[in-house]
BAMI-444245 format. One record per atom (N, C-alpha, C): x, y, z. Coordinates in steps of 0.001 Angstrom, whole numbers, padded with zeros to 6 digits, always signed. Layout:
XYZ
...
//
This chain:
-014167+026587+005373
-012844+026084+005625
-012583+024550+005011
-011420+024426+004473
-011244+023164+003952
-009747+022832+004568
-009795+021104+004715
-008841+020501+005354
-008358+019578+004298
-006512+019636+004340
-006105+018584+003172
-005861+017285+003816
-006433+016051+003359
-006300+015003+003913
-005946+013694+002889
-004499+013468+002769
-003964+012571+001837
-004754+012674+000329
-004117+013987-000120
-004338+014373-001397
-005712+014744-001812
-006577+014748-000864
-008024+015587-001150
-008266+016819+000000
-009174+017643-000347
-009538+018528+000482
-011017+018528+000803
-011308+018675+002228
-012571+018308+002786
-013215+019434+003638
-014317+019911+003504
-015077+020298+004442
-014618+020322+005933
-014483+021085+006614
-014069+021137+008092
-014883+020048+008719
-016049+019826+008732
-016929+019189+009622
-016823+017607+008895
-016343+017719+007456
-016102+016193+006878
-014695+015805+007050
-013532+016368+007647
-012324+015918+007783
-012070+015056+008829
-011753+013711+008620
-011843+012884+009641
-010702+011861+009286
-010141+011109+010392
-009052+010023+010196
-009903+008867+010986
-009089+007835+010807
-009763+006460+011318
-009597+006301+012861
-010196+006119+013940
-009604+005806+015066
-008908+004708+015104
-008275+004056+014200
-007374+002941+014231
-006307+003673+013774
-006017+004780+013267
-004672+005662+013138
-003867+005736+014507
-002468+005220+014185
-001320+005134+015019
-001161+006323+015660
-001516+007332+014929
-001202+008752+015135
-002336+009065+016858
-003110+008589+016434
-004598+008842+017540
-004110+007797+018564
-003942+006747+018379
-003852+005571+019331
-002529+005524+020092
-001428+006150+019475
-000139+006315+020181
+000762+007236+019983
-000075+008394+019571
+001030+009522+019335
+001811+009252+018261
+001724+008563+017525
+002984+007961+016733
+002766+008692+015089
+003472+009886+015028
+003414+010792+014389
+004139+012060+014344
+004121+013008+013419
+004890+014360+013584
+004011+015296+013281
+004102+016757+013682
+003654+017859+013237
+004397+019002+013220
+004016+020198+012575
+004841+021286+012478
+003685+022691+012503
+003900+023482+013395
+003271+024704+013300
+004166+025820+012644
+003246+026357+011347
+004056+027374+010159
+003055+028507+010320
+004030+029716+010257
+003127+030758+010272
+003162+031229+008505
+002269+032057+008147
+001901+032720+006828
+001895+034204+007060
+002901+034923+006582
+002834+036688+006626
+002776+037020+005226
+001455+037650+004903
+001256+038567+003706
+001643+037560+002378
+001064+036320+002587
+001120+035503+001357
+002498+034749+001491
+003432+034853+002351
+004465+034462+002387
+004616+032954+003655
+004854+031826+003334
+004867+030782+004143
+006218+030706+004666
+006257+031262+006079
+007695+031660+006511
+008645+030312+006689
+009702+030236+005995
+010630+029052+006283
+009908+027825+006047
+009151+027826+005150
+008529+026440+004838
+009582+025246+004408
+010553+025421+003758
+011561+024528+003503
+012177+024200+004609
+012748+025109+005423
+013162+024398+007017
+012222+023590+007849
+010924+023971+007727
+009870+023091+008467
+009989+021800+007674
+009722+021817+006490
+009739+020569+005522
+011106+019573+005821
+012093+020282+005842
+013355+019601+006072
+013349+018790+007582
+012587+019674+008493
+012548+019212+010054
+011855+017830+010031
+010730+018162+009137
+009863+016790+009114
+010418+015645+008627
+011157+015932+007538
+012051+014708+006911
+013121+014207+007882
+013796+015179+008643
+014534+014433+009803
+014087+013579+010474
+012768+014147+011327
+012082+013790+012243
+011432+012421+011933
+010905+012535+010606
+010482+010995+010174
+011682+009849+010217
+012757+010393+009576
+013951+009351+009529
+014164+008972+011090
+013858+009793+011771
+014597+009279+013558
+013287+008163+014013
+012099+008469+013453
+011022+007421+013890
+010838+006467+013258
+011774+006259+012203
+011545+005164+011074
+010504+005159+010302
+010002+006623+009905
+008772+006671+009060
+009133+007229+007866
+008837+006061+006836
+009087+006645+005311
+008112+007211+004666
+008460+008472+004300
+007492+009276+003854
+007198+009154+002325
+006128+008690+001772
+006000+008468+000549
+005692+009949-000670
+005822+010777+000019
+005546+012186-000815
+007170+013057-000903
+007072+013535-002034
+008462+014443-002037
+008139+015645-001146
+009422+016321-001037
+009113+017755-000220
+008595+018624-001314
+008337+018737-002488
+007742+019408-003191
+006472+019071-003308
+005913+017982-003079
+004528+017801-003043
+003979+017996-001715
+004539+018006-000764
+004277+018654+000586
+003903+019948+000481
+004923+020755+000116
+004838+022131-000085
+003870+022475-000934
+003454+021909-002260
+002259+022262-002791
+000752+021838-002101
+000843+021125-001175
-000143+021128-000318
-000482+022000+000778
+000665+022593+001109
+000523+023802+001902
+000202+025030+001098
+000672+025217-000030
+000283+026117-000681
-001080+026400-001145
-001465+025325-001520
-003187+024734-001759
-004006+025093-000632
-003618+024572+000402
-004579+024560+001615
-004842+026185+001961
-003609+027200+001824
-003836+028732+002089
-004507+029371+001234
-004403+028793+000011
-005153+029362-001387
-006619+028857-001031
-006862+027918-000964
-008537+027475-000569
-009044+028187+000602
-008017+028326+001608
-009058+028940+002900
-008569+030583+002769
-008064+030955+001943
-007847+032601+001876
-006893+032871+002965
-006019+032121+003483
-005206+032510+004501
-004060+033205+003724
-003894+034447+004043
-002787+035376+003592
-001757+035541+005009
-002459+035580+006148
-002003+035559+007276
-002452+034926+008298
-001783+033810+008739
-002395+032951+009505
-001395+031896+009949
-001926+030527+010202
-001076+029535+010869
-001337+028262+010129
-000384+027579+009963
-000718+026052+009141
-000248+024827+010240
-001031+024128+010421
-000886+022964+011297
-000800+021566+010158
+000530+021085+010039
+000876+020019+009058
+001228+018628+010127
+000502+017711+009768
+000357+016559+010553
+000647+015316+009709
+001699+014626+010160
+002052+013125+009506
+001946+012392+010522
+000987+011269+010325
+000640+010131+011071
+001222+008605+010414
+001585+007928+011459
+002059+006504+010825
+000774+005963+009932
-000383+005998+010248
-001373+005586+009479
-002482+004707+010399
-002957+003955+009519
-004034+002906+010147
-003475+001752+010290
-003625+001251+011430
-002865-000235+011764
-003834-000728+012801
-003192-001846+013423
-003801-002789+014187
-003942-002223+015519
-004582-002733+016488
-004451-002440+017895
-003225-003204+018739
-002347-002735+018186
-001200-003068+018753
+000354-002107+018416
+001003-002136+019053
+002134-001123+019017
+003200-001237+017642
+003040-002536+016992
+003626-002662+015760
+003674-001796+014606
+004471-001093+014337
+004141-000155+013297
+003985-000648+012085
+004507-001706+011681
+004220-002400+010458
+003103-002751+010026
+001961-002785+010613
+000640-002992+010594
+000217-001986+010148
+000658-000795+009928
+000421+000429+009359
+000651+000472+007757
-000266+000233+007061
+000100+000276+005505
+000751+001428+004725
+000443+002865+005213
+001043+003862+004749
+000475+005036+005614
+001474+005999+005753
+001120+007093+006399
+000083+008113+005776
-000389+009051+006963
-001343+010158+006532
-000580+011520+006578
-001152+012226+005523
-000952+013901+005453
-001828+014628+005785
-001939+015248+006641
-003122+016311+007016
-002716+017890+007084
-002970+018837+006328
-002796+020228+006338
-003811+021067+006711
-003728+022069+007814
-004809+022534+008209
-004278+024230+007895
-004995+024882+007232
-004660+026291+007408
-005762+027377+007727
-005334+028001+008729
-006382+028742+009485
-005989+030175+010179
-006521+030778+010733
-006074+031953+011666
-005493+031438+013037
-004889+032098+013636
-004144+032040+014842
-004580+033296+015867
-004813+032602+017057
-005037+033850+018132
-003556+034290+018707
-002838+034957+018525
-001818+035919+018862
-001578+036094+020318
-000693+036480+021248
-000551+037201+022192
-001090+038577+021943
-001865+039294+022871
-002233+040802+022779
-001062+041595+022397
-001294+042392+021743
+000104+043404+021225
+000633+043934+022498
-000126+044391+023511
+000667+044977+024661
+001843+043990+025262
+001547+042673+025145
+002585+041689+025710
+003674+041906+025129
+003853+042219+023630
+005267+042088+023294
+006030+043655+023832
+005178+044394+024441
+005867+045507+025171
+006114+045343+026600
+005192+044832+027192
+005087+044591+028851
+005710+043027+029187
+005802+042362+028359
+006342+040876+028567
+005412+040000+029339
+006154+038810+029371
+005336+037779+030016
+006104+037440+031448
+005385+036810+032222
+006096+035925+033557
+005990+034571+033604
+007190+034111+033790
+007207+032577+033786
+007299+031947+035234
+007230+030641+035354
+007428+030070+036418
+008219+028903+036107
+008946+028221+036858
+009566+027104+036850
+008823+025811+037272
+008428+024752+036420
+007532+024059+036919
+008312+022340+037298
+007749+021817+038072
+008317+020551+038562
+008600+019518+037441
+007762+019601+036454
+007721+018285+035331
+008988+018741+034553
+009871+017726+034337
+011194+017809+033490
+010823+017606+032084
+011639+018302+031274
+012004+017871+030009
+012039+016567+029609
+011657+015687+028791
+012052+014536+028502
+013615+014476+027972
+013970+013217+028707
+015527+013084+028481
+015912+012857+026947
+016882+013218+026483
+017553+012835+025253
+017652+011643+024988
+018072+010666+026141
+017969+009618+026273
+016706+008641+025893
+015478+009233+026004
+014143+008670+025899
+013714+008894+024688
+013579+010108+024226
+013118+010345+022803
+013799+011682+022565
+014554+011678+021307
+015217+012851+020832
+014392+014379+020783
+014625+015153+021483
+013439+016305+021644
+013626+017114+020333
+014640+016856+019274
+014355+017427+017997
+013458+016956+017132
+012885+015687+017565
+011613+015035+016879
+010400+015929+017546
+009687+016581+016440
+008246+017268+016782
+007196+016400+016876
+007059+015113+017547
+006272+014531+017796
+004776+014720+018134
+003945+013628+017695
+002447+014055+018219
+002355+013783+019568
+003356+013197+020380
+003166+012790+021961
+003808+014172+022454
+002972+015006+022678
+003237+016263+023349
+002891+016051+025024
+002693+015016+025424
+002178+015085+026631
+003295+015399+027918
+004386+015522+027548
+005489+016184+028559
+005098+017594+028389
+004812+018563+027412
+004578+019710+027329
+003360+020091+028017
+002402+019233+027733
+000989+019600+028412
+001088+019674+029635
+001740+018573+030376
+001727+018207+031767
+002456+019663+032573
+003458+020208+031718
+003999+021196+032120
+003293+022659+032057
+002505+022578+030932
+001417+023584+030901
+000239+023822+031822
+000103+022565+031984
-000931+022365+033188
-000393+023098+034551
+000619+022638+035184
+001366+023214+036168
+001407+024501+036254
+001848+025143+035019
+002151+026668+034922
+000675+027340+035158
-000636+026839+034288
-001984+027809+034639
-002408+027541+035987
-002193+026276+036652
-002692+026222+037969
-002061+026990+038680
-000712+027588+038499
-000284+028360+039262
-000471+030130+038910
-001317+030040+037692
-001740+031408+037417
-000659+031991+036300
+000232+031175+035550
+001087+031913+034649
+000789+030999+033257
+000910+031963+032113
+000816+031368+030879
+001547+030525+030174
+003054+030823+030800
+003958+030006+030348
+004735+029655+031423
+005797+028576+031138
+006789+027965+032252
+007871+027735+031708
+008982+027434+032694
+010360+026954+032246
+010529+025400+032583
+010805+024692+031546
+010949+023487+031980
+012857+023132+031915
+013277+022147+033056
+014393+022055+033268
+014588+020677+032520
+015858+020235+032221
+016242+018986+031958
+016510+018032+033096
+016972+016876+032746
+017094+015915+033851
+018305+016241+034686
+019185+017178+034416
+020280+017521+034870
+020038+018597+035563
+018905+019310+035632
+018375+020567+036389
+018800+021891+035320
+019296+021507+034453
+019541+022717+033458
+018583+023200+032861
+018488+024465+032161
+017420+024949+031465
+017261+024118+030183
+016134+023703+029509
+015767+023270+028470
+015049+024116+027636
+013919+024417+027942
+013033+025111+027042
+011603+025466+027634
+010665+026344+027447
+009333+026573+027886
+008431+025278+027072
+007058+025609+027396
+006109+024376+026972
+006083+024418+025521
+006119+025434+025152
+005969+025775+023640
+007011+026507+022822
+007982+026967+023524
+008822+028107+022993
+010095+027805+023599
+011042+028079+022754
+012687+028279+023044
+012835+029434+024017
+013950+029493+024811
+014069+030757+025500
+015677+031180+025258
+015937+032471+025372
+017150+033139+025051
+017043+034009+026104
+018463+034277+026655
+018631+035610+027525
+019873+036379+026967
+019691+037748+027393
+020724+038537+026669
+021678+039083+028037
+022945+038898+027999
+023871+038959+029272
+025215+039714+028663
+025308+040913+029208
+026698+041650+028874
+026838+041756+027358
+025760+041894+026514
+025911+042123+025205
+025626+041029+024258
+025797+039678+024668
+025717+038376+024376
+024179+037741+024237
+023837+037300+023342
+022560+036390+023161
+023050+035069+023581
+022352+034437+024550
+022682+033255+025294
+021569+032467+024856
+021514+031247+024492
+020600+030033+024645
+020921+028731+024844
+020295+027936+025328
+020603+026458+025676
+020989+025767+024661
+022072+024952+024641
+022801+024062+023482
+021357+023097+023084
+021794+022326+022068
+021019+021489+021383
+020606+020284+022071
+021940+020070+022917
+022022+018600+023684
+021303+018877+025159
+020493+020130+025443
+019760+020332+026552
+018587+019938+026592
+018040+018953+025843
+016749+018259+025825
+015706+019394+025234
+016048+020302+024154
+015198+021251+023810
+014798+020817+021906
+013646+021202+021642
+013449+021350+020065
+014255+022425+019497
+014714+021910+018293
+015446+022930+017385
+014606+023802+016518
+014072+025023+017442
+013118+025819+016745
+013561+026644+015475
+012676+026568+014753
+012463+027355+013337
+012860+028792+013675
+011865+029245+014399
+011829+030781+014840
+013303+031212+015705
+013561+029805+016353
+014910+030030+017357
+016159+030373+016311
+016201+029337+015276
+017381+029565+014343
+017231+031139+013872
+015987+031344+013230
+015680+032675+012612
+016111+033891+013359
+016090+033648+014667
+016356+034805+015648
+017955+034837+015823
+018362+033819+015694
+020119+033737+015838
+020630+034085+014589
+019865+034144+013262
+020367+034528+012161
+020258+036310+012333
+018948+036843+012765
+018762+038090+012929
+019940+038746+013764
+020326+037880+014973
+021451+038469+015926
+022783+038767+015200
+023207+037665+014272
+024338+037759+013814
+024403+038851+012459
+023048+039262+011886
+022949+040346+011265
+023356+041593+011648
+022645+041657+013111
+022848+043016+013573
+024063+043107+014768
+025045+042003+014334
+026458+041891+015062
+026215+041838+016370
+025212+040881+017149
+025279+040303+018594
+025720+039115+018550
+026939+038911+019391
+027351+037356+019398
+026128+036566+020007
+026139+035256+019416
+025459+034360+020062
+026084+033160+020172
+025770+032844+021434
+026439+031601+022245
+025377+030555+022583
+025504+029496+022378
+024812+028046+022483
+025558+027448+024067
+025011+027271+025122
+025681+026762+026265
+024819+026194+026935
+025193+025714+028084
+024508+025429+029427
+024067+026345+030067
+022815+026590+030236
+021911+027510+031223
+021151+026901+032284
+021483+027826+033462
+020751+027631+034878
+019996+028484+035066
+018727+028146+036055
+017875+028997+036235
+018551+030563+037149
+019744+030035+037474
+020627+031532+037838
+020725+032468+036957
+021258+031929+035713
+021670+032845+034605
+020579+033383+034242
+019106+032936+034096
+017797+033511+033696
+017604+034453+034464
+017755+034321+035934
+017483+035305+037092
+018008+036871+036999
+019472+036508+036520
+020674+037786+036590
+020787+037749+034962
+019893+037652+034167
+020105+038373+032757
+019526+039479+032931
+020250+040150+031772
+019975+041757+031603
+018478+041884+030807
+018167+040851+029747
+017219+040694+028923
+016622+039138+028996
+015269+038762+028743
+015216+037358+028434
+013881+037349+027320
+013598+036579+026487
+012639+036251+025476
+012496+034631+024812
+011567+034652+024615
+010955+033420+024179
+010646+033540+022487
+010864+032219+022001
+010713+032150+020212
+009861+031136+019903
+008977+031040+018908
+008049+030390+018669
+007304+030543+017284
+007001+029893+016676
+006077+030137+015627
+004858+031044+015970
+003957+030614+017231
+002946+031593+017552
+003478+032795+018001
+004259+032432+019107
+004919+033724+020016
+005744+034761+019208
+006239+034348+018350
+007382+035098+017674
+008641+035503+018573
+008691+036611+019027
+009801+036884+019748
+009090+037679+020806
+009061+037064+021963
+008020+037728+023291
+008916+037759+024294
+009029+039145+024860
+009994+039402+025905
+009430+038830+027377
+010276+038192+028220
+010175+037862+029322
+010589+038810+030535
+009626+039109+031439
+010118+040133+032561
+010326+039457+033902
+010023+038339+033932
+009777+037724+035591
+010022+036177+035158
+010874+035745+036094
+011179+034205+036399
+011186+033926+037725
+010149+033273+038341
+010063+032703+039544
+010052+033755+040555
+009279+034574+040288
+009255+035918+041331
+010667+036922+041250
+011242+036561+040070
+012564+037518+040109
+012163+038511+038926
+012583+039546+039065
+012468+040589+038015
+013494+040225+036979
+013516+040278+035794
+014520+040142+034569
+014929+041557+034315
+016048+042104+034182
+016544+043232+033977
+016014+044383+034573
+015181+045074+033348
+014543+046465+033709
+012800+046259+034132
+012586+044742+033814
+011220+044282+034020
+010440+044470+032818
+010855+044728+031652
+010392+045277+030541
+010859+045106+029134
+010390+044738+027967
+011154+044656+026815
+012540+045273+026651
+013424+044495+026524
+014912+045032+026701
+015341+045739+025371
+016334+046361+024854
+016632+046958+023514
+017066+045892+022470
+018018+044969+023039
+018169+043909+022148
+017095+043096+021513
+016074+042838+022560
+014976+042019+022252
+014073+042958+021089
+013913+043970+021676
+013119+044923+020582
+013773+045072+018855
+014961+045227+019234
+015892+045138+017721
+015626+043887+017138
+015595+042745+017792
+015605+041354+017165
+014062+041207+016711
+012937+041360+017398
+011725+041525+017061
+011461+042233+015929
+011865+043539+015798
+011780+044489+014683
+012161+043713+013301
+013509+043349+013548
+014362+042525+012160
+013501+041424+011629
+013017+040482+012767
+012453+039284+012720
+011251+039629+011920
+010313+040453+012216
+008988+040838+011558
+009196+041256+010073
+010371+041907+009871
+010649+042122+008610
+010632+040917+007488
+011599+040061+008130
+012216+039119+007394
+010720+038092+006938
+010019+037696+007916
+009189+036726+007566
+008235+036956+006638
+008339+038182+005787
+007437+038580+004539
+008090+038118+003390
+009281+037946+003671
+010081+037653+002565
+010820+036271+002539
+010886+035714+003461
+012068+034353+003622
+010835+033269+003853
+010548+032922+002530
+009966+031513+002489
+009056+031370+001290
+008189+030621+000960
+007368+030157+000001
+006233+031366-000439
+006186+032004-001320
+004776+032681-001659
+003681+031954-002037
+002663+032487-001615
+001349+031686-001951
+000673+032221-003479
+000861+033476-003743
+000448+034007-005013
+001666+035202-005406
//
């Protein structure tokens, strides 16, 4: 396996960054998780656009063009023989002093890792997963815009720990107003009376690429899509619910906080969306070969 770091490829055991990198010292940087399906890097341009927007939000000037970053992703897949897998893109502020001042960092670093990914077992997409609402709240939009996919994921990790401690693989986070935000690593949707409903962007959630792709699929299928404020009550009483994310794809939710959702299995609309989504991922992106 070879890892791309700042223009060069290194063997996995030789892929290293400085202990003075502000990405390590302060979580000062960005990352993306991107899927590859049959040599198609799914929605690569959308992922790179989100990196650019996030970089501007944290005042990190990128010295590479979008095309240069895209080429690094394609080459990382080629070198590692990844036709189906996962790409982790990391941009750090770079090496600096032992202090918060980002101006001591001379230049940012770009890291691209292309490898396989462990997905949920196939039966989970039929049986669904159970969620629990955790005490940890999603970080407020007044503290750090949730649209920024930053290296500081401690908010999500603390929520994940709480879920695992309770025997759940995934959890639901509420925002500081007590409304539904997202899960520790995925966006959430519900289906109610034929409509697809998801929290609005101002609800402290990441604007997921798979989230947007799923909404595109719904519109193609003629399913109304609504972005609004959601509460746990809405999720408990939904006809269907599911999560979306690069790793999870579209995964049904059958229970929240001990309340069965709908029929307690993957619903018909969720199944249709997953089927269409899995067709699109092999054509909607940048081809490796």
